[in-house]
N, CA and C atoms of all chains as a GROMACS GRO file, in nm:
protein
  600
    1MET      N    1   4.756  -4.907 -14.946
    1MET     CA    2   4.748  -4.871 -14.806
    1MET      C    3   4.837  -4.751 -14.779
    2LYS      N    4   4.784  -4.656 -14.704
    2LYS     CA    5   4.863  -4.538 -14.671
    2LYS      C    6   4.968  -4.573 -14.566
    3THR      N    7   5.081  -4.515 -14.580
    3THR     CA    8   5.182  -4.533 -14.476
    3THR      C    9   5.210  -4.398 -14.413
    4LYS      N   10   5.240  -4.402 -14.284
    4LYS     CA   11   5.272  -4.278 -14.214
    4LYS      C   12   5.422  -4.258 -14.215
    5LYS      N   13   5.462  -4.139 -14.253
    5LYS     CA   14   5.604  -4.110 -14.254
    5LYS      C   15   5.648  -4.066 -14.115
    6LEU      N   16   5.744  -4.135 -14.060
    6LEU     CA   17   5.796  -4.098 -13.931
    6LEU      C   18   5.920  -4.012 -13.952
    7VAL      N   19   5.938  -3.917 -13.864
    7VAL     CA   20   6.046  -3.820 -13.879
    7VAL      C   21   6.157  -3.851 -13.780
    8SER      N   22   6.277  -3.862 -13.828
    8SER     CA   23   6.391  -3.875 -13.739
    8SER      C   24   6.470  -3.746 -13.749
    9ASP      N   25   6.452  -3.657 -13.650
    9ASP     CA   26   6.514  -3.526 -13.660
    9ASP      C   27   6.630  -3.510 -13.564
   10ASN      N   28   6.675  -3.620 -13.509
   10ASN     CA   29   6.783  -3.608 -13.413
   10ASN      C   30   6.873  -3.731 -13.421
   11LYS      N   31   6.994  -3.706 -13.460
   11LYS     CA   32   7.087  -3.818 -13.477
   11LYS      C   33   7.130  -3.878 -13.344
   12ASN      N   34   7.103  -3.806 -13.234
   12ASN     CA   35   7.145  -3.859 -13.105
   12ASN      C   36   7.041  -3.949 -13.040
   13LEU      N   37   6.932  -3.973 -13.109
   13LEU     CA   38   6.830  -4.059 -13.051
   13LEU      C   39   6.879  -4.204 -13.048
   14PRO      N   40   6.832  -4.280 -12.949
   14PRO     CA   41   6.866  -4.423 -12.948
   14PRO      C   42   6.819  -4.490 -13.077
   15LYS      N   43   6.884  -4.598 -13.112
   15LYS     CA   44   6.849  -4.671 -13.234
   15LYS      C   45   6.703  -4.714 -13.230
   16GLY      N   46   6.632  -4.691 -13.340
   16GLY     CA   47   6.492  -4.734 -13.348
   16GLY      C   48   6.393  -4.632 -13.296
   17PHE      N   49   6.440  -4.517 -13.249
   17PHE     CA   50   6.351  -4.412 -13.199
   17PHE      C   51   6.317  -4.317 -13.314
   18LYS      N   52   6.187  -4.291 -13.333
   18LYS     CA   53   6.142  -4.201 -13.440
   18LYS      C   54   6.034  -4.107 -13.387
   19VAL      N   55   6.041  -3.983 -13.429
   19VAL     CA   56   5.935  -3.888 -13.393
   19VAL      C   57   5.812  -3.917 -13.479
   20ASP      N   58   5.697  -3.921 -13.415
   20ASP     CA   59   5.572  -3.952 -13.485
   20ASP      C   60   5.465  -3.848 -13.448
   21PRO      N   61   5.435  -3.757 -13.540
   21PRO     CA   62   5.338  -3.651 -13.508
   21PRO      C   63   5.200  -3.703 -13.469
   22THR      N   64   5.167  -3.827 -13.506
   22THR     CA   65   5.034  -3.877 -13.470
   22THR      C   66   5.019  -3.898 -13.319
   23LEU      N   67   5.130  -3.895 -13.246
   23LEU     CA   68   5.120  -3.910 -13.100
   23LEU      C   69   5.084  -3.778 -13.030
   24THR      N   70   5.084  -3.670 -13.105
   24THR     CA   71   5.052  -3.540 -13.045
   24THR      C   72   4.911  -3.544 -12.984
   25ASN      N   73   4.903  -3.513 -12.857
   25ASN     CA   74   4.776  -3.509 -12.783
   25ASN      C   75   4.699  -3.641 -12.786
   26LYS      N   76   4.766  -3.749 -12.818
   26LYS     CA   77   4.696  -3.877 -12.829
   26LYS      C   78   4.630  -3.918 -12.698
   27TYR      N   79   4.692  -3.882 -12.586
   27TYR     CA   80   4.638  -3.923 -12.456
   27TYR      C   81   4.591  -3.803 -12.375
   28SER      N   82   4.561  -3.696 -12.444
   28SER     CA   83   4.522  -3.574 -12.371
   28SER      C   84   4.384  -3.587 -12.307
   29ASP      N   85   4.310  -3.693 -12.341
   29ASP     CA   86   4.178  -3.711 -12.283
   29ASP      C   87   4.182  -3.788 -12.152
   30GLN      N   88   4.300  -3.824 -12.106
   30GLN     CA   89   4.307  -3.898 -11.980
   30GLN      C   90   4.420  -3.844 -11.893
   31PRO      N   91   4.398  -3.841 -11.761
   31PRO     CA   92   4.502  -3.792 -11.670
   31PRO      C   93   4.610  -3.897 -11.654
   32LEU      N   94   4.718  -3.880 -11.726
   32LEU     CA   95   4.819  -3.985 -11.731
   32LEU      C   96   4.890  -4.002 -11.598
   33PHE      N   97   4.873  -4.119 -11.540
   33PHE     CA   98   4.949  -4.159 -11.422
   33PHE      C   99   4.939  -4.055 -11.311
   34LYS      N  100   4.818  -4.008 -11.287
   34LYS     CA  101   4.798  -3.899 -11.191
   34LYS      C  102   4.843  -3.939 -11.049
   35ASP      N  103   4.818  -4.065 -11.012
   35ASP     CA  104   4.857  -4.109 -10.878
   35ASP      C  105   5.008  -4.095 -10.858
   36LYS      N  106   5.083  -4.132 -10.962
   36LYS     CA  107   5.228  -4.124 -10.949
   36LYS      C  108   5.276  -3.978 -10.948
   37ILE      N  109   5.207  -3.895 -11.021
   37ILE     CA  110   5.243  -3.753 -11.020
   37ILE      C  111   5.217  -3.695 -10.881
   38ASP      N  112   5.102  -3.731 -10.825
   38ASP     CA  113   5.070  -3.685 -10.689
   38ASP      C  114   5.175  -3.735 -10.589
   39ARG      N  115   5.215  -3.860 -10.606
   39ARG     CA  116   5.314  -3.917 -10.514
   39ARG      C  117   5.449  -3.846 -10.530
   40ALA      N  118   5.485  -3.818 -10.654
   40ALA     CA  119   5.612  -3.749 -10.679
   40ALA      C  120   5.611  -3.611 -10.613
   41ASN      N  121   5.498  -3.540 -10.629
   41ASN     CA  122   5.488  -3.408 -10.566
   41ASN      C  123   5.496  -3.420 -10.414
   42TYR      N  124   5.430  -3.523 -10.361
   42TYR     CA  125   5.431  -3.543 -10.215
   42TYR      C  126   5.573  -3.571 -10.165
   43ILE      N  127   5.642  -3.659 -10.235
   43ILE     CA  128   5.779  -3.694 -10.193
   43ILE      C  129   5.868  -3.570 -10.190
   44LEU      N  130   5.863  -3.493 -10.299
   44LEU     CA  131   5.953  -3.378 -10.306
   44LEU      C  132   5.913  -3.268 -10.208
   45LYS      N  133   5.784  -3.265 -10.176
   45LYS     CA  134   5.739  -3.166 -10.077
   45LYS      C  135   5.783  -3.205  -9.937
   46THR      N  136   5.777  -3.334  -9.905
   46THR     CA  137   5.808  -3.378  -9.769
   46THR      C  138   5.957  -3.403  -9.748
   47VAL      N  139   6.021  -3.465  -9.847
   47VAL     CA  140   6.164  -3.498  -9.833
   47VAL      C  141   6.251  -3.380  -9.878
   48GLY      N  142   6.202  -3.308  -9.974
   48GLY     CA  143   6.280  -3.196 -10.027
   48GLY      C  144   6.366  -3.238 -10.144
   49LEU      N  145   6.436  -3.143 -10.198
   49LEU     CA  146   6.524  -3.170 -10.312
   49LEU      C  147   6.657  -3.223 -10.261
   50PRO      N  148   6.726  -3.296 -10.343
   50PRO     CA  149   6.859  -3.344 -10.300
   50PRO      C  150   6.953  -3.227 -10.281
   51LYS      N  151   7.041  -3.245 -10.185
   51LYS     CA  152   7.141  -3.139 -10.161
   51LYS      C  153   7.240  -3.138 -10.277
   52ALA      N  154   7.276  -3.021 -10.318
   52ALA     CA  155   7.376  -3.010 -10.426
   52ALA      C  156   7.509  -3.061 -10.374
   53SER      N  157   7.573  -3.146 -10.459
   53SER     CA  158   7.703  -3.202 -10.412
   53SER      C  159   7.817  -3.119 -10.466
   54MET      N  160   7.516  -4.600 -12.440
   54MET     CA  161   7.379  -4.630 -12.485
   54MET      C  162   7.343  -4.775 -12.453
   55LEU      N  163   7.216  -4.803 -12.458
   55LEU     CA  164   7.166  -4.934 -12.422
   55LEU      C  165   7.133  -5.015 -12.547
   56ASN      N  166   7.139  -5.145 -12.534
   56ASN     CA  167   7.115  -5.233 -12.649
   56ASN      C  168   6.990  -5.317 -12.626
   57ASP      N  169   6.947  -5.383 -12.733
   57ASP     CA  170   6.829  -5.470 -12.732
   57ASP      C  171   6.704  -5.394 -12.688
   58LEU      N  172   6.663  -5.303 -12.776
   58LEU     CA  173   6.548  -5.217 -12.747
   58LEU      C  174   6.435  -5.248 -12.844
   59TYR      N  175   6.314  -5.213 -12.805
   59TYR     CA  176   6.203  -5.207 -12.899
   59TYR      C  177   6.210  -5.076 -12.977
   60ALA      N  178   6.154  -5.077 -13.097
   60ALA     CA  179   6.139  -4.953 -13.173
   60ALA      C  180   6.039  -4.864 -13.098
   61VAL      N  181   6.070  -4.736 -13.093
   61VAL     CA  182   5.989  -4.643 -13.013
   61VAL      C  183   5.943  -4.526 -13.098
   62ARG      N  184   5.816  -4.491 -13.085
   62ARG     CA  185   5.763  -4.371 -13.149
   62ARG      C  186   5.756  -4.261 -13.043
   63ILE      N  187   5.793  -4.141 -13.084
   63ILE     CA  188   5.803  -4.029 -12.990
   63ILE      C  189   5.710  -3.918 -13.035
   64ALA      N  190   5.635  -3.862 -12.943
   64ALA     CA  191   5.556  -3.743 -12.975
   64ALA      C  192   5.652  -3.627 -13.000
   65PRO      N  193   5.614  -3.533 -13.086
   65PRO     CA  194   5.704  -3.421 -13.119
   65PRO      C  195   5.750  -3.340 -12.998
   66ASP      N  196   5.672  -3.341 -12.890
   66ASP     CA  197   5.718  -3.267 -12.771
   66ASP      C  198   5.814  -3.350 -12.685
   67PHE      N  199   5.842  -3.470 -12.728
   67PHE     CA  200   5.935  -3.559 -12.658
   67PHE      C  201   5.892  -3.588 -12.514
   68GLN      N  202   5.762  -3.587 -12.489
   68GLN     CA  203   5.715  -3.620 -12.354
   68GLN      C  204   5.632  -3.748 -12.351
   69THR      N  205   5.594  -3.799 -12.467
   69THR     CA  206   5.518  -3.923 -12.474
   69THR      C  207   5.589  -4.018 -12.570
   70PHE      N  208   5.606  -4.142 -12.525
   70PHE     CA  209   5.676  -4.244 -12.603
   70PHE      C  210   5.589  -4.369 -12.607
   71GLU      N  211   5.586  -4.433 -12.722
   71GLU     CA  212   5.507  -4.556 -12.737
   71GLU      C  213   5.593  -4.665 -12.800
   72PHE      N  214   5.577  -4.785 -12.749
   72PHE     CA  215   5.639  -4.900 -12.815
   72PHE      C  216   5.553  -5.023 -12.790
   73VAL      N  217   5.582  -5.129 -12.863
   73VAL     CA  218   5.498  -5.249 -12.856
   73VAL      C  219   5.581  -5.365 -12.804
   74SER      N  220   5.536  -5.418 -12.692
   74SER     CA  221   5.596  -5.539 -12.636
   74SER      C  222   5.542  -5.660 -12.711
   75VAL      N  223   5.632  -5.746 -12.753
   75VAL     CA  224   5.592  -5.865 -12.830
   75VAL      C  225   5.632  -5.989 -12.752
   76GLY      N  226   5.537  -6.076 -12.728
   76GLY     CA  227   5.567  -6.197 -12.653
   76GLY      C  228   5.452  -6.294 -12.654
   77PRO      N  229   5.458  -6.393 -12.569
   77PRO     CA  230   5.356  -6.499 -12.569
   77PRO      C  231   5.215  -6.448 -12.538
   78LYS      N  232   5.205  -6.333 -12.472
   78LYS     CA  233   5.072  -6.277 -12.442
   78LYS      C  234   5.022  -6.185 -12.553
   79GLY      N  235   5.102  -6.176 -12.659
   79GLY     CA  236   5.058  -6.094 -12.773
   79GLY      C  237   5.136  -5.965 -12.784
   80ASN      N  238   5.082  -5.873 -12.862
   80ASN     CA  239   5.143  -5.742 -12.881
   80ASN      C  240   5.076  -5.642 -12.786
   81ILE      N  241   5.154  -5.585 -12.698
   81ILE     CA  242   5.098  -5.496 -12.597
   81ILE      C  243   5.164  -5.359 -12.608
   82THR      N  244   5.082  -5.257 -12.631
   82THR     CA  245   5.135  -5.122 -12.644
   82THR      C  246   5.172  -5.066 -12.506
   83LYS      N  247   5.292  -5.017 -12.496
   83LYS     CA  248   5.343  -4.957 -12.372
   83LYS      C  249   5.363  -4.808 -12.395
   84VAL      N  250   5.333  -4.732 -12.294
   84VAL     CA  251   5.347  -4.587 -12.305
   84VAL      C  252   5.432  -4.535 -12.190
   85VAL      N  253   5.528  -4.452 -12.225
   85VAL     CA  254   5.609  -4.382 -12.126
   85VAL      C  255   5.574  -4.234 -12.138
   86SER      N  256   5.543  -4.173 -12.026
   86SER     CA  257   5.500  -4.033 -12.029
   86SER      C  258   5.578  -3.952 -11.925
   87TYR      N  259   5.634  -3.841 -11.968
   87TYR     CA  260   5.705  -3.750 -11.878
   87TYR      C  261   5.616  -3.628 -11.854
   88THR      N  262   5.586  -3.602 -11.729
   88THR     CA  263   5.498  -3.491 -11.694
   88THR      C  264   5.566  -3.401 -11.593
   89GLU      N  265   5.572  -3.274 -11.624
   89GLU     CA  266   5.635  -3.182 -11.529
   89GLU      C  267   5.547  -3.170 -11.405
   90ILE      N  268   5.610  -3.179 -11.288
   90ILE     CA  269   5.534  -3.173 -11.163
   90ILE      C  270   5.542  -3.032 -11.106
   91ASN      N  271   5.515  -3.018 -10.977
   91ASN     CA  272   5.502  -2.882 -10.922
   91ASN      C  273   5.632  -2.804 -10.916
   92ILE      N  274   5.744  -2.874 -10.927
   92ILE     CA  275   5.873  -2.806 -10.924
   92ILE      C  276   5.924  -2.796 -11.067
   93LYS      N  277   5.951  -2.675 -11.109
   93LYS     CA  278   5.994  -2.654 -11.248
   93LYS      C  279   6.121  -2.734 -11.278
   94GLY      N  280   6.118  -2.802 -11.390
   94GLY     CA  281   6.234  -2.880 -11.431
   94GLY      C  282   6.234  -3.023 -11.379
   95PHE      N  283   6.138  -3.055 -11.294
   95PHE     CA  284   6.125  -3.191 -11.242
   95PHE      C  285   6.008  -3.260 -11.312
   96TYR      N  286   6.033  -3.379 -11.361
   96TYR     CA  287   5.932  -3.453 -11.437
   96TYR      C  288   5.908  -3.590 -11.375
   97ASN      N  289   5.781  -3.628 -11.368
   97ASN     CA  290   5.749  -3.765 -11.328
   97ASN      C  291   5.756  -3.855 -11.451
   98LEU      N  292   5.817  -3.972 -11.432
   98LEU     CA  293   5.816  -4.071 -11.539
   98LEU      C  294   5.700  -4.166 -11.513
   99GLY      N  295   5.601  -4.165 -11.600
   99GLY     CA  296   5.489  -4.258 -11.592
   99GLY      C  297   5.505  -4.367 -11.697
  100PHE      N  298   5.464  -4.486 -11.660
  100PHE     CA  299   5.484  -4.598 -11.752
  100PHE      C  300   5.370  -4.698 -11.735
  101GLY      N  301   5.308  -4.737 -11.844
  101GLY     CA  302   5.199  -4.832 -11.830
  101GLY      C  303   5.159  -4.895 -11.962
  102ASP      N  304   5.062  -4.985 -11.951
  102ASP     CA  305   5.010  -5.056 -12.068
  102ASP      C  306   4.884  -4.988 -12.119
  103LYS      N  307   4.867  -4.992 -12.249
  103LYS     CA  308   4.744  -4.940 -12.310
  103LYS      C  309   4.644  -5.053 -12.323
  104ASP      N  310   4.526  -5.032 -12.268
  104ASP     CA  311   4.420  -5.132 -12.281
  104ASP      C  312   4.375  -5.138 -12.427
  105PRO      N  313   4.381  -5.256 -12.490
  105PRO     CA  314   4.349  -5.262 -12.633
  105PRO      C  315   4.204  -5.230 -12.664
  106ILE      N  316   4.117  -5.240 -12.566
  106ILE     CA  317   3.974  -5.213 -12.591
  106ILE      C  318   3.939  -5.068 -12.559
  107THR      N  319   3.975  -5.024 -12.438
  107THR     CA  320   3.935  -4.889 -12.397
  107THR      C  321   4.034  -4.783 -12.442
  108GLY      N  322   4.158  -4.822 -12.465
  108GLY     CA  323   4.261  -4.725 -12.500
  108GLY      C  324   4.318  -4.655 -12.378
  109TYR      N  325   4.267  -4.689 -12.260
  109TYR     CA  326   4.317  -4.623 -12.140
  109TYR      C  327   4.447  -4.689 -12.092
  110LEU      N  328   4.527  -4.608 -12.026
  110LEU     CA  329   4.656  -4.655 -11.979
  110LEU      C  330   4.648  -4.694 -11.833
  111SER      N  331   4.716  -4.802 -11.799
  111SER     CA  332   4.721  -4.845 -11.660
  111SER      C  333   4.864  -4.877 -11.623
  112ASP      N  334   4.906  -4.826 -11.507
  112ASP     CA  335   5.040  -4.861 -11.461
  112ASP      C  336   5.034  -4.974 -11.358
  113LEU      N  337   4.920  -5.040 -11.351
  113LEU     CA  338   4.906  -5.153 -11.258
  113LEU      C  339   4.899  -5.287 -11.331
  114SER      N  340   4.900  -5.282 -11.464
  114SER     CA  341   4.890  -5.406 -11.541
  114SER      C  342   5.014  -5.493 -11.518
  115ILE      N  343   4.991  -5.623 -11.515
  115ILE     CA  344   5.103  -5.718 -11.509
  115ILE      C  345   5.098  -5.796 -11.639
  116THR      N  346   5.196  -5.770 -11.724
  116THR     CA  347   5.189  -5.823 -11.860
  116THR      C  348   5.238  -5.967 -11.870
  117ASN      N  349   5.350  -5.995 -11.802
  117ASN     CA  350   5.412  -6.127 -11.813
  117ASN      C  351   5.432  -6.169 -11.958
  118ASN      N  352   5.490  -6.079 -12.036
  118ASN     CA  353   5.509  -6.109 -12.178
  118ASN      C  354   5.650  -6.163 -12.206
  119GLY      N  355   5.720  -6.196 -12.098
  119GLY     CA  356   5.850  -6.261 -12.115
  119GLY      C  357   5.961  -6.170 -12.165
  120ASP      N  358   5.941  -6.040 -12.156
  120ASP     CA  359   6.040  -5.947 -12.212
  120ASP      C  360   6.068  -5.831 -12.116
  121SER      N  361   6.058  -5.858 -11.986
  121SER     CA  362   6.068  -5.747 -11.891
  121SER      C  363   6.201  -5.674 -11.902
  122GLN      N  364   6.309  -5.748 -11.930
  122GLN     CA  365   6.439  -5.682 -11.940
  122GLN      C  366   6.442  -5.588 -12.060
  123LYS      N  367   6.387  -5.635 -12.173
  123LYS     CA  368   6.386  -5.552 -12.293
  123LYS      C  369   6.295  -5.430 -12.274
  124VAL      N  370   6.184  -5.451 -12.205
  124VAL     CA  371   6.092  -5.340 -12.178
  124VAL      C  372   6.160  -5.236 -12.088
  125LEU      N  373   6.226  -5.284 -11.982
  125LEU     CA  374   6.295  -5.191 -11.891
  125LEU      C  375   6.406  -5.116 -11.964
  126THR      N  376   6.478  -5.187 -12.048
  126THR     CA  377   6.587  -5.122 -12.122
  126THR      C  378   6.530  -5.017 -12.218
  127THR      N  379   6.418  -5.049 -12.282
  127THR     CA  380   6.356  -4.952 -12.372
  127THR      C  381   6.309  -4.830 -12.294
  128MET      N  382   6.249  -4.856 -12.178
  128MET     CA  383   6.204  -4.746 -12.094
  128MET      C  384   6.324  -4.658 -12.055
  129ALA      N  385   6.434  -4.723 -12.018
  129ALA     CA  386   6.554  -4.646 -11.981
  129ALA      C  387   6.605  -4.565 -12.100
  130ALA      N  388   6.594  -4.621 -12.219
  130ALA     CA  389   6.642  -4.550 -12.338
  130ALA      C  390   6.560  -4.423 -12.364
  131THR      N  391   6.433  -4.423 -12.323
  131THR     CA  392   6.354  -4.300 -12.340
  131THR      C  393   6.414  -4.184 -12.261
  132LEU      N  394   6.487  -4.219 -12.153
  132LEU     CA  395   6.552  -4.114 -12.074
  132LEU      C  396   6.654  -4.038 -12.158
  133TYR      N  397   6.723  -4.111 -12.247
  133TYR     CA  398   6.820  -4.044 -12.333
  133TYR      C  399   6.750  -3.944 -12.425
  134ALA      N  400   6.641  -3.990 -12.488
  134ALA     CA  401   6.571  -3.903 -12.581
  134ALA      C  402   6.509  -3.784 -12.507
  135PHE      N  403   6.449  -3.811 -12.393
  135PHE     CA  404   6.383  -3.703 -12.319
  135PHE      C  405   6.485  -3.598 -12.272
  136THR      N  406   6.595  -3.645 -12.214
  136THR     CA  407   6.693  -3.549 -12.161
  136THR      C  408   6.774  -3.482 -12.271
  137GLU      N  409   6.772  -3.540 -12.389
  137GLU     CA  410   6.836  -3.475 -12.504
  137GLU      C  411   6.762  -3.346 -12.538
  138LYS      N  412   6.630  -3.351 -12.522
  138LYS     CA  413   6.546  -3.236 -12.557
  138LYS      C  414   6.515  -3.147 -12.437
  139ASN      N  415   6.529  -3.202 -12.318
  139ASN     CA  416   6.497  -3.127 -12.196
  139ASN      C  417   6.622  -3.123 -12.109
  140ILE      N  418   6.717  -3.046 -12.157
  140ILE     CA  419   6.848  -3.041 -12.091
  140ILE      C  420   6.833  -2.981 -11.951
  141GLY      N  421   6.897  -3.045 -11.854
  141GLY     CA  422   6.892  -2.995 -11.718
  141GLY      C  423   6.773  -3.044 -11.639
  142SER      N  424   6.688  -3.122 -11.700
  142SER     CA  425   6.570  -3.172 -11.629
  142SER      C  426   6.608  -3.284 -11.533
  143THR      N  427   6.525  -3.302 -11.433
  143THR     CA  428   6.542  -3.412 -11.338
  143THR      C  429   6.416  -3.496 -11.343
  144ILE      N  430   6.434  -3.626 -11.345
  144ILE     CA  431   6.320  -3.718 -11.357
  144ILE      C  432   6.305  -3.794 -11.226
  145ILE      N  433   6.183  -3.796 -11.175
  145ILE     CA  434   6.155  -3.875 -11.055
  145ILE      C  435   6.081  -4.001 -11.099
  146LEU      N  436   6.127  -4.112 -11.045
  146LEU     CA  437   6.075  -4.242 -11.083
  146LEU      C  438   6.031  -4.316 -10.958
  147THR      N  439   5.904  -4.350 -10.953
  147THR     CA  440   5.853  -4.433 -10.844
  147THR      C  441   5.772  -4.546 -10.906
  148GLY      N  442   5.774  -4.660 -10.842
  148GLY     CA  443   5.694  -4.771 -10.893
  148GLY      C  444   5.549  -4.754 -10.850
  149SER      N  445   5.458  -4.807 -10.931
  149SER     CA  446   5.316  -4.800 -10.894
  149SER      C  447   5.285  -4.896 -10.781
  150THR      N  448   5.372  -4.994 -10.762
  150THR     CA  449   5.360  -5.088 -10.650
  150THR      C  450   5.501  -5.109 -10.596
  151GLN      N  451   5.510  -5.170 -10.477
  151GLN     CA  452   5.643  -5.198 -10.422
  151GLN      C  453   5.719  -5.294 -10.512
  152ALA      N  454   5.645  -5.389 -10.569
  152ALA     CA  455   5.710  -5.486 -10.658
  152ALA      C  456   5.770  -5.416 -10.779
  153ARG      N  457   5.697  -5.320 -10.831
  153ARG     CA  458   5.749  -5.251 -10.950
  153ARG      C  459   5.865  -5.159 -10.913
  154THR      N  460   5.860  -5.100 -10.794
  154THR     CA  461   5.975  -5.021 -10.750
  154THR      C  462   6.099  -5.110 -10.740
  155ARG      N  463   6.079  -5.232 -10.688
  155ARG     CA  464   6.192  -5.326 -10.680
  155ARG      C  465   6.242  -5.362 -10.820
  156LEU      N  466   6.148  -5.375 -10.914
  156LEU     CA  467   6.187  -5.406 -11.052
  156LEU      C  468   6.272  -5.294 -11.110
  157TYR      N  469   6.230  -5.170 -11.087
  157TYR     CA  470   6.309  -5.056 -11.134
  157TYR      C  471   6.447  -5.059 -11.068
  158GLN      N  472   6.448  -5.091 -10.937
  158GLN     CA  473   6.574  -5.096 -10.865
  158GLN      C  474   6.667  -5.199 -10.928
  159MET      N  475   6.613  -5.316 -10.961
  159MET     CA  476   6.695  -5.420 -11.023
  159MET      C  477   6.743  -5.375 -11.161
  160GLY      N  478   6.653  -5.309 -11.235
  160GLY     CA  479   6.691  -5.262 -11.368
  160GLY      C  480   6.805  -5.163 -11.362
  161ILE      N  481   6.800  -5.072 -11.264
  161ILE     CA  482   6.908  -4.974 -11.248
  161ILE      C  483   7.036  -5.046 -11.204
  162SER      N  484   7.022  -5.137 -11.106
  162SER     CA  485   7.139  -5.208 -11.055
  162SER      C  486   7.208  -5.287 -11.165
  163ASN      N  487   7.129  -5.356 -11.246
  163ASN     CA  488   7.186  -5.442 -11.350
  163ASN      C  489   7.256  -5.363 -11.460
  164ASN      N  490   7.219  -5.237 -11.475
  164ASN     CA  491   7.278  -5.155 -11.583
  164ASN      C  492   7.351  -5.034 -11.526
  165LEU      N  493   7.389  -5.043 -11.397
  165LEU     CA  494   7.438  -4.923 -11.329
  165LEU      C  495   7.564  -4.865 -11.396
  166ASN      N  496   7.654  -4.951 -11.436
  166ASN     CA  497   7.777  -4.900 -11.498
  166ASN      C  498   7.747  -4.819 -11.623
  167ALA      N  499   7.656  -4.872 -11.708
  167ALA     CA  500   7.620  -4.801 -11.831
  167ALA      C  501   7.544  -4.674 -11.799
  168ILE      N  502   7.450  -4.683 -11.707
  168ILE     CA  503   7.365  -4.568 -11.674
  168ILE      C  504   7.449  -4.455 -11.616
  169GLU      N  505   7.542  -4.490 -11.526
  169GLU     CA  506   7.618  -4.387 -11.457
  169GLU      C  507   7.718  -4.314 -11.547
  170LYS      N  508   7.741  -4.369 -11.666
  170LYS     CA  509   7.826  -4.295 -11.759
  170LYS      C  510   7.757  -4.167 -11.805
  171ASP      N  511   7.626  -4.172 -11.809
  171ASP     CA  512   7.551  -4.059 -11.865
  171ASP      C  513   7.457  -3.992 -11.766
  172PHE      N  514   7.425  -4.059 -11.657
  172PHE     CA  515   7.325  -4.005 -11.564
  172PHE      C  516   7.375  -4.010 -11.420
  173LEU      N  517   7.329  -3.912 -11.344
  173LEU     CA  518   7.344  -3.916 -11.199
  173LEU      C  519   7.216  -3.976 -11.143
  174VAL      N  520   7.227  -4.081 -11.064
  174VAL     CA  521   7.108  -4.148 -11.010
  174VAL      C  522   7.111  -4.140 -10.858
  175LEU      N  523   7.003  -4.090 -10.802
  175LEU     CA  524   6.988  -4.084 -10.657
  175LEU      C  525   6.874  -4.175 -10.615
  176GLY      N  526   6.886  -4.231 -10.495
  176GLY     CA  527   6.779  -4.313 -10.440
  176GLY      C  528   6.725  -4.250 -10.313
  177LEU      N  529   6.599  -4.273 -10.287
  177LEU     CA  530   6.535  -4.216 -10.167
  177LEU      C  531   6.533  -4.321 -10.057
  178THR      N  532   6.603  -4.290  -9.947
  178THR     CA  533   6.592  -4.375  -9.829
  178THR      C  534   6.473  -4.324  -9.749
  179ASN      N  535   6.469  -4.351  -9.621
  179ASN     CA  536   6.353  -4.309  -9.542
  179ASN      C  537   6.326  -4.159  -9.550
  180SER      N  538   6.433  -4.083  -9.552
  180SER     CA  539   6.411  -3.939  -9.542
  180SER      C  540   6.507  -3.854  -9.622
  181ALA      N  541   6.587  -3.914  -9.705
  181ALA     CA  542   6.685  -3.833  -9.776
  181ALA      C  543   6.725  -3.900  -9.907
  182TRP      N  544   6.774  -3.817  -9.998
  182TRP     CA  545   6.827  -3.867 -10.124
  182TRP      C  546   6.974  -3.898 -10.107
  183GLU      N  547   7.019  -4.007 -10.166
  183GLU     CA  548   7.160  -4.040 -10.163
  183GLU      C  549   7.201  -4.100 -10.297
  184PRO      N  550   7.329  -4.096 -10.332
  184PRO     CA  551   7.373  -4.160 -10.456
  184PRO      C  552   7.332  -4.307 -10.457
  185PHE      N  553   7.279  -4.351 -10.570
  185PHE     CA  554   7.229  -4.488 -10.581
  185PHE      C  555   7.340  -4.589 -10.553
  186GLN      N  556   7.309  -4.685 -10.468
  186GLN     CA  557   7.400  -4.796 -10.443
  186GLN      C  558   7.324  -4.927 -10.460
  187LYS      N  559   7.393  -5.026 -10.511
  187LYS     CA  560   7.331  -5.157 -10.522
  187LYS      C  561   7.301  -5.212 -10.383
  188ASN      N  562   7.201  -5.298 -10.377
  188ASN     CA  563   7.167  -5.371 -10.253
  188ASN      C  564   7.111  -5.282 -10.143
  189ILE      N  565   7.064  -5.164 -10.178
  189ILE     CA  566   6.990  -5.082 -10.082
  189ILE      C  567   6.850  -5.062 -10.140
  190ALA      N  568   6.749  -5.084 -10.058
  190ALA     CA  569   6.612  -5.070 -10.108
  190ALA      C  570   6.570  -4.924 -10.100
  191TYR      N  571   6.537  -4.868 -10.215
  191TYR     CA  572   6.495  -4.728 -10.222
  191TYR      C  573   6.346  -4.720 -10.252
  192GLY      N  574   6.288  -4.608 -10.213
  192GLY     CA  575   6.146  -4.588 -10.237
  192GLY      C  576   6.116  -4.510 -10.364
  193ALA      N  577   6.216  -4.441 -10.414
  193ALA     CA  578   6.200  -4.362 -10.536
  193ALA      C  579   6.340  -4.330 -10.588
  194PHE      N  580   6.344  -4.279 -10.710
  194PHE     CA  581   6.473  -4.252 -10.774
  194PHE      C  582   6.466  -4.116 -10.843
  195LEU      N  583   6.577  -4.045 -10.840
  195LEU     CA  584   6.590  -3.921 -10.916
  195LEU      C  585   6.703  -3.938 -11.017
  196VAL      N  586   6.677  -3.899 -11.139
  196VAL     CA  587   6.774  -3.920 -11.246
  196VAL      C  588   6.798  -3.787 -11.317
  197THR      N  589   6.925  -3.753 -11.334
  197THR     CA  590   6.963  -3.630 -11.405
  197THR      C  591   7.072  -3.664 -11.506
  198ARG      N  592   7.059  -3.612 -11.624
  198ARG     CA  593   7.162  -3.635 -11.728
  198ARG      C  594   7.287  -3.558 -11.693
  199LYS      N  595   7.400  -3.625 -11.703
  199LYS     CA  596   7.526  -3.555 -11.683
  199LYS      C  597   7.556  -3.468 -11.805
  200ILE      N  598   7.609  -3.352 -11.779
  200ILE     CA  599   7.638  -3.261 -11.891
  200ILE      C  600   7.785  -3.273 -11.930
   0.00000   0.00000   0.00000
C-alpha cells in the first residue's frame, strides 16, 4: 500500500500538525462557507474596524 | 499552546486544515478554512463537517460526537498555524447559528488565559468591538496574534 509522505516544515506548528500537499485545491470546487464570509463582510462594513488601542 | 488536540493536516498555503473527529457517531472529517474577505489582511474562519457521501462541507451539521471540547481546541490550534504563516492577519469568527456562536464564546472563555497570552481577542457588542470579557454575549469575534 502506498503511503503519503506528510511534510513538517515548521517547528512552531502545534503538535500533530503536518503540511499535506494533497489538500491543495481539494475544496476549490465549492464556495467554502460563503454565508459566513458574506456575514463577515457585512459586519465589518456596518460596524467598522476596531479602533486602534 | 493548547493541549489535547486531533492530528491536523494543513494545505501548503496554510488556509485549509483537516482533521478527523472520532467518537460514538464514527469518524467525521472536519475542515477549517481561512478566507480573505473584502478587507486586506482580514480572514473569515469557516468551520464545518465534510459529508462522507457528497464531499461537501456544511457548517450547520450537528455532530454530537462527544468531543466538542477537543474539536474546539483543535480549531483554536489552527489559529496558531495560520497566524504563524500570515503574520499581522486578523481573523473574524462568527457562528453559523446563535448556538454555535455561544459555543465559540464558551470555548474562548474557558481558555481565555491561554489564548490571551498569544492573541488579542475582541468581541462584537451591538455596535462596537471591545476587548473580550467573560459573561458578555457577543455576536462575533476578532482575533489577532500578538507580536
